[in-house]
C-alpha positions in Angstrom: 15.6 16.1 -5.3 18.2 13.4 -5.6 18.7 11.6 -8.9 18.2 8.2 -7.4 14.6 7.0 -7.0 13.4 7.0 -3.4 10.4 4.9 -2.3 8.6 4.3 0.9 6.6 1.1 1.5 4.3 0.9 4.5 4.0 -2.4 6.3 7.2 -3.5 4.6 8.6 -5.7 7.4 6.9 -8.9 6.1 4.7 -10.5 3.4 3.8 -8.5 0.3 5.2 -5.3 1.7 8.6 -6.9 2.2 8.5 -8.3 -1.4 7.5 -4.9 -2.8 10.5 -3.3 -1.0 12.8 -6.1 -2.4 11.4 -5.7 -5.9 11.8 -1.9 -6.0 15.3 -2.3 -4.4 16.3 -4.7 -7.2 15.7 -1.8 -9.6 18.5 0.1 -7.8 16.1 2.3 -5.8 16.6 3.4 -2.2 13.7 2.0 -0.2 12.3 3.0 3.1 10.9 0.1 5.1 8.0 1.5 7.0 6.8 -0.5 10.0 5.7 -0.1 13.6 7.6 -3.0 15.1 11.2 -2.1 15.7 12.6 -5.6 15.8 10.8 -6.8 12.7 11.7 -3.6 10.8 15.3 -3.9 11.6 15.4 -7.5 10.7 13.7 -6.7 7.3 16.2 -4.0 6.6 19.1 -6.3 7.4 17.8 -9.0 5.2 17.2 -6.6 2.3 20.6 -5.1 2.6 22.1 -8.6 2.6 20.3 -9.1 -0.7 21.9 -5.9 -2.1 19.0 -3.5 -1.5 19.7 0.0 -0.4 17.1 -0.2 2.4 16.6 2.0 5.5 14.2 1.7 8.3 11.3 4.1 8.9 9.5 3.9 12.2 5.9 4.3 11.2 2.5 3.8 12.8 -0.1 4.9 10.1 -2.6 5.5 12.9 -0.5 8.1 14.7 -0.1 11.7 13.5 3.2 12.3 15.3 4.7 9.0 14.0 3.7 9.8 10.4 5.1 13.4 10.7 8.3 12.0 12.1 8.6 9.5 9.3 8.3 12.3 6.7 11.0 14.3 8.4 13.3 11.2 8.6 12.9 10.5 4.9 13.5 14.1 3.9 16.7 14.2 6.0 18.0 10.8 5.2 17.0 10.3 1.6 16.5 13.9 0.5 13.0 13.4 -0.9 10.5 10.9 -2.1 9.4 9.7 -5.5 7.1 6.7 -4.8 4.8 5.9 -1.9 3.3 2.4 -1.6 0.5 2.3 1.0 0.5 -1.4 1.8 -0.1 -1.5 5.6 -3.5 -2.9 6.4 -5.5 -5.1 8.8 -8.4 -7.4 8.4 -9.9 -6.8 11.9 -10.4 -10.5 12.4 -13.3 -12.7 11.2 -16.2 -13.3 11.1 -17.5 -9.9 10.0 -21.1 -10.5 9.1 -22.8 -7.1 9.2 -25.6 -8.3 11.6 -23.2 -9.4 14.2 -19.9 -7.5 13.7 -18.6 -5.3 16.5 -18.6 -1.7 15.3 -15.2 -1.3 16.8 -13.8 -3.8 14.3 -15.2 -1.8 11.4 -13.8 1.4 12.9 -10.4 -0.2 13.3 -10.3 -1.4 9.7 -11.3 1.9 8.4 -8.8 3.7 10.6 -5.9 1.7 9.3 -6.9 0.9 5.8 -8.4 4.2 4.8 -7.6 7.0 7.2 -4.1 5.7 7.6 -3.6 5.9 3.9 -4.9 9.5 3.9 -2.6 10.4 6.8 0.5 9.0 5.2 -0.2 10.2 1.7 -0.8 13.8 2.8 2.3 13.8 4.9 4.4 12.6 2.0 2.8 14.8 -0.7 5.1 17.8 -0.3 8.1 15.5 -1.1 6.2 13.7 -3.9 5.3 17.0 -5.5 9.1 17.7 -5.8 9.7 14.5 -7.7 10.0 14.3 -11.5 7.9 11.1 -11.7 5.9 10.7 -8.5 3.8 7.6 -8.0 1.3 6.5 -5.3 0.2 2.9 -5.1 -2.7 2.0 -2.7 -2.8 -1.7 -2.1 -6.4 -2.7 -2.3 -8.2 -6.0 -3.0 -10.7 -7.4 -5.4 -13.0 -8.0 -2.3 -13.5 -4.2 -2.4 -15.0 -4.4 -5.9 -18.8 -3.8 -5.7 -19.2 -5.3 -9.2 -17.5 -8.6 -8.2 -19.3 -8.6 -4.8 -22.6 -8.5 -6.7 -21.6 -11.0 -9.5 -23.2 -14.4 -8.8 -20.5 -17.1 -8.5 -17.6 -14.6 -8.2 -14.9 -15.6 -5.7 -14.7 -12.6 -3.3 -14.1 -14.3 0.0 -16.3 -14.3 3.1 -19.0 -11.8 3.9 -17.1 -8.9 5.4 -18.5 -5.7 6.8 -15.1 -4.3 7.9 -12.2 -5.4 5.7 -14.0 -5.6 2.3 -15.9 -2.4 2.9 -12.7 -0.7 3.9 -11.1 -1.6 0.6 -14.2 -0.3 -1.3 -13.8 3.0 0.7 -10.1 3.1 -0.1 -10.9 2.7 -3.8 -13.3 5.6 -3.6 -10.8 7.8 -1.9 -8.1 6.9 -4.5 -10.4 8.1 -7.2 -10.9 11.4 -5.4 -7.2 11.9 -5.0 -6.7 11.3 -8.8 -9.3 13.9 -9.5 -7.7 16.5 -7.2 -4.2 15.7 -8.5 -5.0 15.4 -12.2 -3.2 18.6 -13.1 0.0 17.4 -11.4 2.6 14.7 -12.4 1.4 12.4 -9.6 -0.1 9.1 -10.8 -2.2 7.3 -8.1 -3.7 3.9 -8.5 -5.1 0.9 -6.6 -3.5 -2.5 -6.9 -4.9 -5.9 -6.1 -2.2 -8.5 -5.2 -4.6 -11.5 -5.7 -5.3 -14.2 -3.1 -1.8 -14.2 -1.6 -0.6 -16.4 1.3 0.1 -14.0 4.1 -0.6 -13.8 7.9 -3.5 -11.5 6.9 -5.4 -14.6 5.8 -3.7 -17.3 7.8 -1.5 -18.1 4.9 -4.4 -19.6 3.0 -3.8 -17.7 -0.2 -2.7 -19.5 -3.4 -0.2 -16.8 -4.6 3.3 -16.1 -3.1 4.1 -12.7 -1.6 6.5 -12.2 -4.5 3.6 -12.7 -6.9 1.4 -10.5 -4.9 4.0 -7.7 -5.0 4.2 -7.6 -8.8 1.2 -5.3 -9.3 2.6 -2.7 -6.9 6.0 -2.7 -8.6 4.3 -2.3 -12.0 2.2 0.6 -10.8 5.2 2.2 -9.0 7.1 2.2 -12.3 4.4 3.5 -14.6 5.6 5.8 -17.4 4.7 9.4 -17.2 1.7 8.9 -19.6 0.4 6.0 -17.5 -3.0 5.7 -16.0 -4.2 7.4 -12.8 -7.3 6.8 -10.7 -7.5 3.1 -11.8 -7.8 -0.3 -10.1 -5.6 -3.0 -11.5 -4.3 -6.5 -10.9 -1.9 -8.6 -12.9 -4.5 -9.2 -15.6 -5.4 -5.5 -16.1 -8.2 -3.4 -14.9 -10.4 -4.6 -12.0 -14.0 -3.6 -12.1 -15.2 -1.1 -9.5 
């Protein structure tokens, strides 16, 4: 394993993912910019490098086994290993998503990307992460996935959503299971909520900047070795399940 910290951020060509890559790069880390779109990926890498970040592009479609396997090989060959994985890539599936009218295909697509995609990428990167001195996995979730908040009268948890919100609840549950399985390792895995951030995911309606939204991921990616695992956090601390 190289002495320099190596990170991979999925969906890093724009928005919160880009700012996570920029923030980790500012720490002196080498950062892989994972993204499907070649032009956007290359543009992001060029912009990050212009800002002093040691960035490299990683062609990555989280829904494709071959693409994810190739990404793992590229990182191993180019960077020599991996210390931190930030699973940021996600889709909403489009609104409205009221459960009585939602197209099941929309629910399936959200789960495929937001949950199964995270499983696929995480498992492909685990062999390298196990070789790291301080491995970290950050799954970007959302407070809309909190069942406690969803059932709290007056809580601001967005529109009724049978696909996106439910997929984040599913992701939280899967993250807890990873933490249980990996509890005897050095790997710390947590969920992070960026808050209501202005991105193309919500039509730029959010009240926080992508840089603000990236802060929790950077925090969780840099946890000390005695830090928490299997938790759900935002800038204010623990988010209720």
